[in-house]
PASEBA-1860 file (N, C-alpha, C; in nm, 3 decimals):
! residues 286
1> MSDHHKKA> 0.067/-1.239/0.293/0.066/-1.103/0.346/0.175/-1.091/0.452 ~ 0.260/-0.989/0.440/0.370/-0.972/0.534/0.318/-0.924/0.669 ~ 0.406/-0.928/0.770/0.367/-0.880/0.902/0.327/-0.733/0.898 ~ 0.401/-0.653/0.816/0.368/-0.511/0.804/0.228/-0.493/0.746 ~ 0.194/-0.574/0.645/0.063/-0.562/0.582/-0.048/-0.607/0.677 ~ -0.024/-0.715/0.751/-0.124/-0.763/0.846/-0.148/-0.658/0.955 ~ -0.040/-0.599/1.005/-0.054/-0.497/1.109/-0.132/-0.377/1.056 ~ -0.098/-0.334/0.934/-0.167/-0.218/0.875/-0.315/-0.247/0.856
9> LNLLRYGV> -0.348/-0.366/0.806/-0.487/-0.403/0.784/-0.565/-0.408/0.915 ~ -0.503/-0.465/1.017/-0.571/-0.473/1.148/-0.593/-0.334/1.208 ~ -0.496/-0.245/1.190/-0.511/-0.109/1.241/-0.625/-0.036/1.170 ~ -0.633/-0.054/1.038/-0.740/0.011/0.964/-0.877/-0.043/1.004 ~ -0.886/-0.175/1.021/-1.012/-0.234/1.067/-1.050/-0.179/1.204 ~ -0.951/-0.174/1.293/-0.975/-0.121/1.426/-1.026/0.023/1.419 ~ -0.961/0.103/1.334/-1.001/0.242/1.320/-1.143/0.257/1.272 ~ -1.184/0.173/1.176/-1.320/0.181/1.124/-1.422/0.148/1.232
17> FQQAGFAL> -1.401/0.038/1.302/-1.502/-0.008/1.397/-1.495/0.062/1.533 ~ -1.386/0.137/1.555/-1.379/0.219/1.675/-1.410/0.366/1.644 ~ -1.459/0.390/1.523/-1.505/0.522/1.481/-1.393/0.627/1.487 ~ -1.276/0.591/1.440/-1.167/0.689/1.427/-1.202/0.786/1.315 ~ -1.188/0.916/1.340/-1.222/1.014/1.239/-1.133/1.007/1.117 ~ -1.000/1.004/1.141/-0.902/0.997/1.033/-0.806/0.881/1.056 ~ -0.773/0.810/0.949/-0.669/0.709/0.952/-0.575/0.736/0.835 ~ -0.448/0.703/0.854/-0.345/0.734/0.756/-0.266/0.608/0.722
25> LTGDIGCG> -0.255/0.578/0.592/-0.178/0.463/0.544/-0.076/0.513/0.443 ~ 0.052/0.491/0.471/0.158/0.536/0.380/0.251/0.421/0.344 ~ 0.326/0.440/0.239/0.423/0.340/0.193/0.480/0.381/0.059 ~ 0.593/0.322/0.024/0.656/0.354/-0.104/0.573/0.301/-0.220 ~ 0.606/0.346/-0.340/0.536/0.303/-0.461/0.544/0.151/-0.475 ~ 0.428/0.089/-0.500/0.426/-0.055/-0.528/0.429/-0.144/-0.407 ~ 0.417/-0.088/-0.286/0.427/-0.170/-0.165/0.294/-0.234/-0.123 ~ 0.187/-0.207/-0.196/0.062/-0.277/-0.170/-0.045/-0.198/-0.097
33> KTTLLQKL> -0.036/-0.066/-0.099/-0.137/0.017/-0.029/-0.276/-0.003/-0.091 ~ -0.285/0.006/-0.223/-0.415/-0.006/-0.289/-0.473/-0.146/-0.269 ~ -0.389/-0.248/-0.278/-0.436/-0.385/-0.255/-0.490/-0.400/-0.114 ~ -0.422/-0.338/-0.019/-0.467/-0.344/0.120/-0.602/-0.275/0.138 ~ -0.620/-0.161/0.071/-0.748/-0.090/0.078/-0.860/-0.174/0.016 ~ -0.829/-0.245/-0.092/-0.929/-0.332/-0.154/-0.969/-0.446/-0.061 ~ -0.870/-0.501/0.008/-0.898/-0.607/0.106/-0.984/-0.554/0.219 ~ -0.951/-0.437/0.269/-1.032/-0.376/0.376/-1.176/-0.353/0.328
41> SNDIKNNV> -1.191/-0.300/0.207/-1.325/-0.272/0.153/-1.408/-0.399/0.143 ~ -1.347/-0.507/0.096/-1.419/-0.634/0.085/-1.461/-0.688/0.222 ~ -1.377/-0.662/0.322/-1.404/-0.713/0.456/-1.519/-0.640/0.525 ~ -1.536/-0.511/0.496/-1.630/-0.429/0.573/-1.750/-0.381/0.494 ~ -1.758/-0.413/0.365/-1.859/-0.353/0.278/-2.002/-0.385/0.320 ~ -2.022/-0.494/0.394/-2.158/-0.528/0.436/-2.209/-0.438/0.547 ~ -2.117/-0.371/0.615/-2.155/-0.286/0.728/-2.128/-0.137/0.707 ~ -2.058/-0.106/0.599/-2.010/0.031/0.580/-2.036/0.076/0.436
49> DIGLITNT> -2.083/0.199/0.418/-2.091/0.261/0.286/-1.955/0.324/0.256 ~ -1.894/0.285/0.146/-1.757/0.328/0.115/-1.757/0.414/-0.011 ~ -1.699/0.532/0.000/-1.676/0.618/-0.116/-1.528/0.623/-0.143 ~ -1.490/0.600/-0.269/-1.348/0.592/-0.304/-1.311/0.701/-0.404 ~ -1.205/0.775/-0.371/-1.150/0.875/-0.462/-1.007/0.834/-0.495 ~ -0.977/0.814/-0.622/-0.843/0.768/-0.662/-0.771/0.866/-0.754 ~ -0.845/0.951/-0.822/-0.784/1.038/-0.923/-0.750/1.175/-0.865 ~ -0.674/1.175/-0.757/-0.633/1.302/-0.697/-0.525/1.368/-0.783
57> HRSFGDML> -0.522/1.499/-0.780/-0.418/1.573/-0.853/-0.409/1.712/-0.792 ~ -0.311/1.787/-0.835/-0.283/1.915/-0.770/-0.395/2.017/-0.792 ~ -0.463/2.010/-0.905/-0.577/2.099/-0.930/-0.706/2.024/-0.897 ~ -0.713/1.977/-0.774/-0.820/1.886/-0.731/-0.958/1.951/-0.742 ~ -0.967/2.079/-0.716/-1.096/2.147/-0.726/-1.178/2.132/-0.599 ~ -1.308/2.150/-0.614/-1.399/2.148/-0.499/-1.408/2.009/-0.438 ~ -1.376/1.999/-0.309/-1.374/1.870/-0.241/-1.510/1.803/-0.239 ~ -1.614/1.880/-0.210/-1.747/1.822/-0.197/-1.798/1.760/-0.327
65> TWVLMAFK> -1.759/1.819/-0.439/-1.799/1.763/-0.568/-1.747/1.621/-0.582 ~ -1.620/1.600/-0.547/-1.560/1.467/-0.557/-1.618/1.370/-0.455 ~ -1.646/1.421/-0.334/-1.702/1.335/-0.230/-1.841/1.286/-0.268 ~ -1.925/1.375/-0.320/-2.059/1.335/-0.363/-2.053/1.234/-0.477 ~ -1.959/1.254/-0.568/-1.941/1.156/-0.677/-1.897/1.022/-0.623 ~ -1.808/1.024/-0.522/-1.757/0.899/-0.466/-1.869/0.816/-0.404 ~ -1.967/0.882/-0.343/-2.079/0.811/-0.282/-2.200/0.799/-0.376 ~ -2.181/0.841/-0.501/-2.286/0.831/-0.603/-2.415/0.904/-0.561
73> VDHCANDE> -2.395/1.022/-0.506/-2.508/1.104/-0.463/-2.546/1.200/-0.575 ~ -2.665/1.183/-0.632/-2.713/1.273/-0.738/-2.759/1.405/-0.677 ~ -2.727/1.514/-0.745/-2.768/1.645/-0.695/-2.765/1.747/-0.808 ~ -2.826/1.860/-0.782/-2.825/1.970/-0.879/-2.768/2.096/-0.814 ~ -2.692/2.080/-0.709/-2.637/2.194/-0.636/-2.540/2.272/-0.723 ~ -2.549/2.404/-0.717/-2.464/2.490/-0.799/-2.355/2.561/-0.720 ~ -2.360/2.549/-0.587/-2.257/2.615/-0.507/-2.217/2.524/-0.392 ~ -2.106/2.559/-0.325/-2.050/2.474/-0.221/-2.143/2.460/-0.102
81> AERYRVFK> -2.212/2.567/-0.066/-2.303/2.561/0.048/-2.415/2.461/0.025 ~ -2.470/2.462/-0.096/-2.577/2.368/-0.127/-2.525/2.225/-0.134 ~ -2.403/2.208/-0.189/-2.344/2.075/-0.193/-2.324/2.021/-0.052 ~ -2.286/2.108/0.040/-2.269/2.066/0.179/-2.401/2.020/0.239 ~ -2.509/2.092/0.211/-2.640/2.052/0.262/-2.683/1.917/0.204 ~ -2.653/1.897/0.075/-2.686/1.769/0.012/-2.610/1.655/0.081 ~ -2.482/1.678/0.104/-2.401/1.573/0.168/-2.447/1.548/0.311 ~ -2.482/1.652/0.383/-2.527/1.634/0.521/-2.657/1.554/0.525
89> RFMEKRQV> -2.746/1.579/0.431/-2.871/1.501/0.425/-2.839/1.354/0.397 ~ -2.745/1.330/0.307/-2.702/1.193/0.277/-2.650/1.125/0.404 ~ -2.565/1.196/0.479/-2.508/1.140/0.602/-2.617/1.109/0.704 ~ -2.713/1.199/0.718/-2.820/1.178/0.815/-2.906/1.057/0.779 ~ -2.931/1.038/0.650/-3.008/0.922/0.606/-2.934/0.792/0.635 ~ -2.803/0.791/0.615/-2.725/0.670/0.645/-2.723/0.642/0.794 ~ -2.722/0.749/0.873/-2.719/0.733/1.017/-2.851/0.673/1.068 ~ -2.962/0.711/1.006/-3.094/0.660/1.046/-3.100/0.508/1.030
97> VNRRVLLV> -3.038/0.456/0.924/-3.040/0.311/0.900/-2.916/0.243/0.958 ~ -2.845/0.315/1.043/-2.732/0.260/1.116/-2.620/0.210/1.024 ~ -2.591/0.288/0.921/-2.482/0.255/0.829/-2.366/0.351/0.852 ~ -2.247/0.296/0.864/-2.126/0.378/0.874/-2.093/0.434/0.737 ~ -2.027/0.549/0.733/-1.986/0.612/0.607/-1.836/0.633/0.610 ~ -1.767/0.573/0.514/-1.621/0.579/0.508/-1.576/0.636/0.374 ~ -1.499/0.742/0.379/-1.440/0.801/0.259/-1.293/0.758/0.251 ~ -1.256/0.694/0.141/-1.118/0.649/0.120/-1.058/0.730/0.006
105> IDEAQNMD> -0.944/0.794/0.032/-0.875/0.871/-0.071/-0.739/0.809/-0.094 ~ -0.722/0.749/-0.211/-0.594/0.688/-0.249/-0.509/0.791/-0.325 ~ -0.380/0.769/-0.327/-0.285/0.862/-0.390/-0.300/1.002/-0.331 ~ -0.321/1.008/-0.201/-0.348/1.137/-0.135/-0.227/1.229/-0.132 ~ -0.110/1.177/-0.165/0.009/1.264/-0.167/-0.001/1.370/-0.276 ~ -0.092/1.352/-0.372/-0.109/1.449/-0.480/-0.195/1.569/-0.439 ~ -0.261/1.559/-0.326/-0.346/1.668/-0.279/-0.260/1.779/-0.221 ~ -0.297/1.902/-0.248/-0.221/2.013/-0.191/-0.276/2.047/-0.052
113> ISALESLR> -0.211/2.142/0.012/-0.247/2.176/0.150/-0.390/2.227/0.159 ~ -0.433/2.305/0.061/-0.570/2.358/0.065/-0.674/2.247/0.055 ~ -0.645/2.144/-0.027/-0.739/2.032/-0.040/-0.747/1.952/0.090 ~ -0.632/1.932/0.154/-0.631/1.861/0.282/-0.704/1.941/0.390 ~ -0.687/2.071/0.387/-0.757/2.155/0.484/-0.909/2.150/0.459 ~ -0.949/2.145/0.332/-1.092/2.132/0.300/-1.147/2.001/0.355 ~ -1.064/1.898/0.351/-1.105/1.769/0.405/-1.123/1.777/0.557 ~ -1.036/1.848/0.622/-1.051/1.867/0.768/-1.182/1.940/0.799
121> LLSNINDG> -1.209/2.044/0.724/-1.333/2.120/0.746/-1.456/2.034/0.720 ~ -1.446/1.947/0.620/-1.557/1.857/0.591/-1.583/1.763/0.708 ~ -1.477/1.723/0.776/-1.493/1.631/0.889/-1.563/1.697/1.006 ~ -1.579/1.828/1.001/-1.655/1.897/1.107/-1.801/1.858/1.107 ~ -1.843/1.783/1.005/-1.980/1.733/1.001/-2.006/1.639/1.117 ~ -1.899/1.583/1.170/-1.911/1.496/1.288/-1.942/1.582/1.411 ~ -2.054/1.552/1.475/-2.090/1.629/1.594/-2.042/1.557/1.720 ~ -2.071/1.614/1.833/-2.025/1.557/1.958/-2.090/1.426/1.995
129> RGVMLQII> -2.197/1.389/1.927/-2.270/1.266/1.962/-2.208/1.142/1.898 ~ -2.125/1.158/1.800/-2.064/1.043/1.736/-1.998/1.082/1.606 ~ -1.928/0.986/1.547/-1.857/1.009/1.421/-1.944/0.962/1.306 ~ -1.993/1.056/1.227/-2.075/1.022/1.111/-1.989/0.986/0.990 ~ -1.881/1.063/0.972/-1.793/1.046/0.856/-1.654/1.004/0.902 ~ -1.606/0.892/0.847/-1.469/0.848/0.872/-1.390/0.858/0.742 ~ -1.263/0.888/0.754/-1.179/0.913/0.636/-1.048/0.837/0.648 ~ -1.012/0.767/0.542/-0.880/0.702/0.532/-0.804/0.769/0.419
137> LAGQTELL> -0.686/0.817/0.450/-0.595/0.873/0.350/-0.482/0.774/0.325 ~ -0.458/0.741/0.199/-0.349/0.652/0.164/-0.261/0.720/0.060 ~ -0.130/0.708/0.078/-0.041/0.774/-0.018/0.103/0.738/0.003 ~ 0.185/0.789/-0.085/0.328/0.766/-0.075/0.386/0.844/0.042 ~ 0.512/0.817/0.072/0.574/0.868/0.194/0.570/1.021/0.202 ~ 0.573/1.089/0.088/0.573/1.235/0.091/0.443/1.292/0.148 ~ 0.339/1.210/0.159/0.216/1.255/0.224/0.243/1.294/0.369 ~ 0.334/1.221/0.433/0.369/1.254/0.572/0.429/1.394/0.582
145> DKINDPKL> 0.512/1.430/0.484/0.573/1.563/0.485/0.468/1.672/0.477 ~ 0.366/1.649/0.393/0.260/1.749/0.380/0.180/1.762/0.509 ~ 0.146/1.649/0.569/0.065/1.654/0.689/0.142/1.715/0.806 ~ 0.273/1.702/0.804/0.355/1.761/0.911/0.384/1.909/0.888 ~ 0.331/1.964/0.779/0.345/2.108/0.756/0.274/2.185/0.869 ~ 0.338/2.287/0.924/0.276/2.364/1.033/0.137/2.416/1.000 ~ 0.109/2.438/0.871/-0.023/2.487/0.832/-0.133/2.384/0.855 ~ -0.093/2.257/0.870/-0.192/2.150/0.885/-0.188/2.088/1.024
153> IQFAQRIA> -0.146/2.165/1.123/-0.134/2.109/1.258/-0.269/2.062/1.311 ~ -0.377/2.134/1.282/-0.509/2.090/1.326/-0.550/1.960/1.257 ~ -0.514/1.948/1.130/-0.542/1.825/1.055/-0.466/1.709/1.117 ~ -0.337/1.727/1.143/-0.253/1.621/1.197/-0.305/1.572/1.332 ~ -0.356/1.663/1.411/-0.405/1.626/1.544/-0.530/1.539/1.538 ~ -0.599/1.536/1.426/-0.720/1.455/1.413/-0.693/1.313/1.366 ~ -0.570/1.285/1.326/-0.536/1.150/1.278/-0.522/1.056/1.396 ~ -0.612/0.958/1.404/-0.613/0.865/1.517/-0.535/0.738/1.489
161> IESHIKPL> -0.527/0.696/1.362/-0.461/0.571/1.325/-0.358/0.601/1.217 ~ -0.236/0.556/1.239/-0.129/0.571/1.139/-0.060/0.437/1.117 ~ -0.031/0.407/0.991/0.043/0.285/0.959/0.128/0.308/0.836 ~ 0.249/0.253/0.837/0.341/0.266/0.724/0.382/0.127/0.677 ~ 0.365/0.101/0.548/0.401/-0.030/0.490/0.544/-0.027/0.438 ~ 0.623/-0.125/0.480/0.762/-0.135/0.435/0.775/-0.242/0.328 ~ 0.882/-0.236/0.247/0.907/-0.343/0.151/0.929/-0.477/0.221 ~ 0.914/-0.586/0.149/0.932/-0.719/0.205/1.080/-0.747/0.227
169> NYRETEAY> 1.112/-0.822/0.333/1.249/-0.871/0.349/1.264/-1.000/0.267 ~ 1.381/-1.063/0.275/1.407/-1.180/0.191/1.309/-1.293/0.220 ~ 1.292/-1.324/0.347/1.203/-1.434/0.384/1.061/-1.408/0.338 ~ 1.015/-1.284/0.353/0.880/-1.248/0.310/0.868/-1.252/0.158 ~ 0.975/-1.214/0.088/0.975/-1.222/-0.058/0.960/-1.366/-0.105 ~ 1.035/-1.456/-0.042/1.026/-1.598/-0.077/0.885/-1.651/-0.051 ~ 0.829/-1.618/0.066/0.694/-1.664/0.098/0.591/-1.604/0.002 ~ 0.613/-1.479/-0.038/0.520/-1.411/-0.129/0.521/-1.479/-0.266
177> INHRLRLA> 0.639/-1.512/-0.316/0.649/-1.580/-0.445/0.578/-1.715/-0.439 ~ 0.604/-1.792/-0.331/0.539/-1.922/-0.317/0.387/-1.909/-0.311 ~ 0.341/-1.806/-0.240/0.196/-1.783/-0.228/0.135/-1.753/-0.364 ~ 0.200/-1.666/-0.440/0.148/-1.630/-0.573/0.146/-1.752/-0.666 ~ 0.247/-1.836/-0.655/0.252/-1.957/-0.736/0.139/-2.052/-0.700 ~ 0.112/-2.066/-0.571/0.004/-2.155/-0.529/-0.131/-2.104/-0.578 ~ -0.151/-1.972/-0.572/-0.277/-1.915/-0.621/-0.295/-1.942/-0.770 ~ -0.182/-1.945/-0.842/-0.187/-1.968/-0.986/-0.192/-2.117/-1.021
185> GGSGRPAI> -0.193/-2.203/-0.918/-0.202/-2.347/-0.942/-0.068/-2.416/-0.948 ~ 0.041/-2.344/-0.915/0.173/-2.405/-0.916/0.198/-2.486/-0.791 ~ 0.311/-2.556/-0.790/0.344/-2.643/-0.677/0.441/-2.577/-0.580 ~ 0.472/-2.445/-0.601/0.562/-2.377/-0.510/0.700/-2.359/-0.567 ~ 0.783/-2.282/-0.495/0.915/-2.244/-0.542/1.006/-2.361/-0.582 ~ 1.015/-2.473/-0.503/1.112/-2.577/-0.540/1.095/-2.629/-0.681 ~ 0.971/-2.630/-0.735/0.948/-2.686/-0.867/0.966/-2.582/-0.978 ~ 0.964/-2.453/-0.946/0.967/-2.351/-1.050/1.085/-2.255/-1.032
193> FSRKAVFA> 1.098/-2.193/-0.915/1.205/-2.096/-0.889/1.314/-2.161/-0.805 ~ 1.437/-2.156/-0.853/1.549/-2.202/-0.771/1.573/-2.100/-0.659 ~ 1.649/-2.140/-0.557/1.678/-2.047/-0.447/1.760/-1.929/-0.497 ~ 1.849/-1.955/-0.591/1.925/-1.844/-0.649/1.831/-1.747/-0.720 ~ 1.730/-1.802/-0.787/1.635/-1.715/-0.858/1.558/-1.628/-0.759 ~ 1.517/-1.686/-0.647/1.445/-1.609/-0.546/1.533/-1.497/-0.494 ~ 1.660/-1.529/-0.468/1.752/-1.425/-0.422/1.764/-1.313/-0.525 ~ 1.775/-1.350/-0.652/1.789/-1.250/-0.758/1.666/-1.160/-0.765
201> VFENSGGV> 1.548/-1.220/-0.748/1.425/-1.141/-0.748/1.427/-1.042/-0.632 ~ 1.462/-1.090/-0.515/1.466/-1.003/-0.397/1.567/-0.890/-0.416 ~ 1.686/-0.924/-0.464/1.793/-0.824/-0.479/1.754/-0.715/-0.577 ~ 1.684/-0.753/-0.683/1.656/-0.657/-0.789/1.519/-0.591/-0.777 ~ 1.437/-0.637/-0.684/1.305/-0.576/-0.662/1.305/-0.484/-0.542 ~ 1.405/-0.499/-0.454/1.405/-0.423/-0.331/1.294/-0.464/-0.236 ~ 1.232/-0.579/-0.262/1.123/-0.627/-0.177/0.990/-0.559/-0.204 ~ 0.979/-0.486/-0.315/0.854/-0.415/-0.349/0.763/-0.513/-0.424
209> PRVINNIC> 0.645/-0.545/-0.371/0.559/-0.646/-0.432/0.528/-0.625/-0.580 ~ 0.502/-0.501/-0.620/0.470/-0.476/-0.761/0.587/-0.512/-0.851 ~ 0.707/-0.480/-0.808/0.826/-0.511/-0.888/0.853/-0.661/-0.886 ~ 0.830/-0.725/-0.771/0.843/-0.870/-0.762/0.751/-0.937/-0.864 ~ 0.627/-0.891/-0.870/0.530/-0.947/-0.966/0.580/-0.933/-1.109 ~ 0.628/-0.815/-1.143/0.673/-0.790/-1.280/0.791/-0.879/-1.317 ~ 0.889/-0.889/-1.226/1.007/-0.970/-1.255/0.970/-1.117/-1.267 ~ 0.888/-1.166/-1.172/0.853/-1.308/-1.173/0.769/-1.346/-1.296
217> DLAMVFAF> 0.676/-1.260/-1.332/0.592/-1.288/-1.449/0.677/-1.305/-1.575 ~ 0.767/-1.209/-1.595/0.850/-1.215/-1.715/0.952/-1.329/-1.707 ~ 1.001/-1.358/-1.586/1.096/-1.468/-1.570/1.032/-1.601/-1.607 ~ 0.905/-1.619/-1.575/0.838/-1.744/-1.611/0.814/-1.754/-1.762 ~ 0.793/-1.637/-1.826/0.782/-1.637/-1.972/0.915/-1.680/-2.034 ~ 1.025/-1.623/-1.983/1.157/-1.660/-2.032/1.184/-1.808/-2.010 ~ 1.149/-1.859/-1.891/1.173/-1.999/-1.858/1.090/-2.091/-1.947 ~ 0.966/-2.051/-1.974/0.880/-2.132/-2.061/0.941/-2.140/-2.201
225> ANESGVKY> 0.993/-2.027/-2.249/1.053/-2.026/-2.382/1.175/-2.119/-2.388 ~ 1.245/-2.129/-2.274/1.365/-2.214/-2.269/1.335/-2.355/-2.221 ~ 1.207/-2.382/-2.192/1.163/-2.513/-2.142/1.244/-2.553/-2.019 ~ 1.251/-2.462/-1.922/1.326/-2.488/-1.799/1.257/-2.420/-1.683 ~ 1.306/-2.446/-1.561/1.259/-2.372/-1.446/1.323/-2.234/-1.445 ~ 1.282/-2.153/-1.348/1.338/-2.019/-1.336/1.467/-2.026/-1.254 ~ 1.578/-1.989/-1.317/1.708/-1.993/-1.253/1.758/-1.851/-1.226 ~ 1.869/-1.841/-1.155/1.930/-1.710/-1.128/1.954/-1.637/-1.260
233> ETVMDVVN> 2.009/-1.709/-1.357/2.040/-1.646/-1.486/1.914/-1.597/-1.557 ~ 1.803/-1.670/-1.538/1.677/-1.630/-1.600/1.632/-1.494/-1.547 ~ 1.639/-1.480/-1.415/1.597/-1.355/-1.353/1.689/-1.241/-1.396 ~ 1.819/-1.268/-1.403/1.912/-1.163/-1.444/1.889/-1.122/-1.589 ~ 1.848/-1.217/-1.673/1.812/-1.181/-1.811/1.692/-1.086/-1.811 ~ 1.596/-1.114/-1.724/1.479/-1.026/-1.712/1.520/-0.888/-1.665 ~ 1.607/-0.883/-1.564/1.653/-0.755/-1.510/1.722/-0.674/-1.619 ~ 1.807/-0.737/-1.695/1.877/-0.667/-1.803/1.779/-0.618/-1.910
241> ERRTAGGR> 1.679/-0.699/-1.937/1.576/-0.660/-2.034/1.500/-0.538/-1.984 ~ 1.466/-0.539/-1.853/1.392/-0.427/-1.795/1.475/-0.300/-1.793 ~ 1.605/-0.314/-1.777/1.691/-0.196/-1.777/1.686/-0.126/-1.912 ~ 1.691/-0.205/-2.019/1.692/-0.145/-2.152/1.554/-0.095/-2.192 ~ 1.450/-0.136/-2.114/1.313/-0.095/-2.147/1.259/0.005/-2.046 ~ 1.349/0.072/-1.976/1.305/0.172/-1.880/1.260/0.115/-1.748 ~ 1.301/-0.008/-1.716/1.262/-0.069/-1.591/1.346/-0.019/-1.475 ~ 1.326/-0.085/-1.362/1.395/-0.045/-1.241/1.544/-0.074/-1.253
249> KSTTHRTS> 1.628/0.025/-1.228/1.772/0.006/-1.232/1.824/-0.021/-1.092 ~ 1.904/-0.125/-1.080/1.962/-0.157/-0.951/2.098/-0.091/-0.937 ~ 2.124/-0.039/-0.817/2.253/0.023/-0.792/2.348/-0.073/-0.723 ~ 2.302/-0.199/-0.707/2.383/-0.298/-0.637/2.480/-0.363/-0.732 ~ 2.607/-0.374/-0.692/2.707/-0.443/-0.772/2.691/-0.593/-0.749 ~ 2.684/-0.672/-0.854/2.660/-0.815/-0.841/2.784/-0.894/-0.882 ~ 2.800/-1.006/-0.813/2.901/-1.104/-0.852/2.830/-1.237/-0.865 ~ 2.902/-1.340/-0.914/2.838/-1.469/-0.931/2.804/-1.534/-0.797
257> QPQLDITD> 2.877/-1.501/-0.692/2.847/-1.553/-0.559/2.854/-1.438/-0.459 ~ 2.747/-1.359/-0.447/2.751/-1.238/-0.368/2.766/-1.264/-0.219 ~ 2.826/-1.166/-0.150/2.833/-1.168/-0.006/2.704/-1.107/0.048 ~ 2.637/-1.178/0.138/2.509/-1.131/0.189/2.511/-1.123/0.340 ~ 2.436/-1.026/0.392/2.412/-1.017/0.534/2.286/-1.098/0.562 ~ 2.302/-1.215/0.623/2.189/-1.305/0.643/2.084/-1.242/0.733 ~ 2.125/-1.157/0.826/2.027/-1.094/0.914/1.934/-1.004/0.835 ~ 1.986/-0.940/0.728/1.900/-0.858/0.642/1.803/-0.945/0.565
265> MLGLRSTN> 1.853/-1.055/0.509/1.771/-1.141/0.426/1.654/-1.200/0.502 ~ 1.679/-1.238/0.627/1.575/-1.302/0.706/1.495/-1.204/0.789 ~ 1.527/-1.075/0.780/1.453/-0.976/0.856/1.483/-0.982/1.004 ~ 1.605/-1.027/1.041/1.641/-1.043/1.181/1.750/-0.947/1.223 ~ 1.755/-0.831/1.161/1.855/-0.731/1.194/1.852/-0.697/1.341 ~ 1.966/-0.704/1.409/1.975/-0.671/1.550/2.054/-0.542/1.566 ~ 2.015/-0.461/1.663/2.089/-0.338/1.690/2.220/-0.369/1.763 ~ 2.234/-0.492/1.811/2.356/-0.533/1.878/2.421/-0.644/1.799
273> PKSLATKS> 2.523/-0.613/1.716/2.584/-0.715/1.630/2.637/-0.834/1.708 ~ 2.680/-0.814/1.832/2.737/-0.923/1.909/2.632/-1.026/1.949 ~ 2.502/-0.988/1.938/2.396/-1.079/1.978/2.372/-1.187/1.874 ~ 2.434/-1.175/1.757/2.417/-1.272/1.651/2.548/-1.344/1.625 ~ 2.540/-1.475/1.615/2.662/-1.552/1.594/2.719/-1.529/1.456 ~ 2.629/-1.509/1.358/2.674/-1.489/1.221/2.636/-1.350/1.176 ~ 2.731/-1.272/1.133/2.705/-1.135/1.088/2.690/-1.130/0.937 ~ 2.796/-1.167/0.864/2.790/-1.163/0.719/2.873/-1.278/0.664
281> VPLLLR> 2.807/-1.364/0.588/2.875/-1.482/0.535/2.832/-1.502/0.392 ~ 2.912/-1.574/0.311/2.866/-1.605/0.175/2.744/-1.695/0.181 ~ 2.641/-1.663/0.105/2.523/-1.746/0.100/2.535/-1.840/-0.018 ~ 2.534/-1.971/0.011/2.546/-2.070/-0.095/2.404/-2.109/-0.135 ~ 2.361/-2.057/-0.245/2.225/-2.080/-0.291/2.222/-2.196/-0.389 ~ 2.146/-2.294/-0.354/2.137/-2.412/-0.443/1.992/-2.430/-0.487
END
């Protein structure tokens, strides 16, 4: 888990146990938001009732209908007012047995302004005595643009916890590959992925974990077919295959021995170039 992911997870945990009304988790596609939410859920499920909504879309419909489904609350309510009373009774029962209630909405960038405003109004169920309902919104970066809309200023003011997940840098990518190999029973990068191969994965994935997984999985299939370890050329074969199959296209021009900014690769970018002895040098990957 990268430093960004650890920080985000700790912030979400803090928000839950400090009774933050709203928490916000954003990041680009494939950066691990859903995985992080799953980790959080596993960590807190013994103390918290969790309702999860994942199939958000622009025609989301009545918010309470989805919320009641998320918490598996059976009802026969035919209108919004009755659904609200059903949900409030559910919340009061959980409060009696000292159970926290957490609503998690993934892919929240698909919700329109009216749906987000409905969510704010739903949070009014929290009275002055304490927070009965906590909400985590997770989504792609465009979710921030929606929440910053002037129409949602009251919503934005209720967000107590914010975290943004960034792609992995080179060092984190290398550690991530080694970690995944160990989980799969491998002996780590030196025995399977050459350093050039790791660089190629990083360069062509942009540090996005989901893309790293896809490239590495297929690279090992290619290597197995060739009865060899994963080399730079193996990864580039995968990249070319993915290009012709609608995969991620890289805009980076490649040479056989690329010039790299080592500060970028190691995540040590300084705002003062003079503070680093080495700015940009050829990386000899062996």
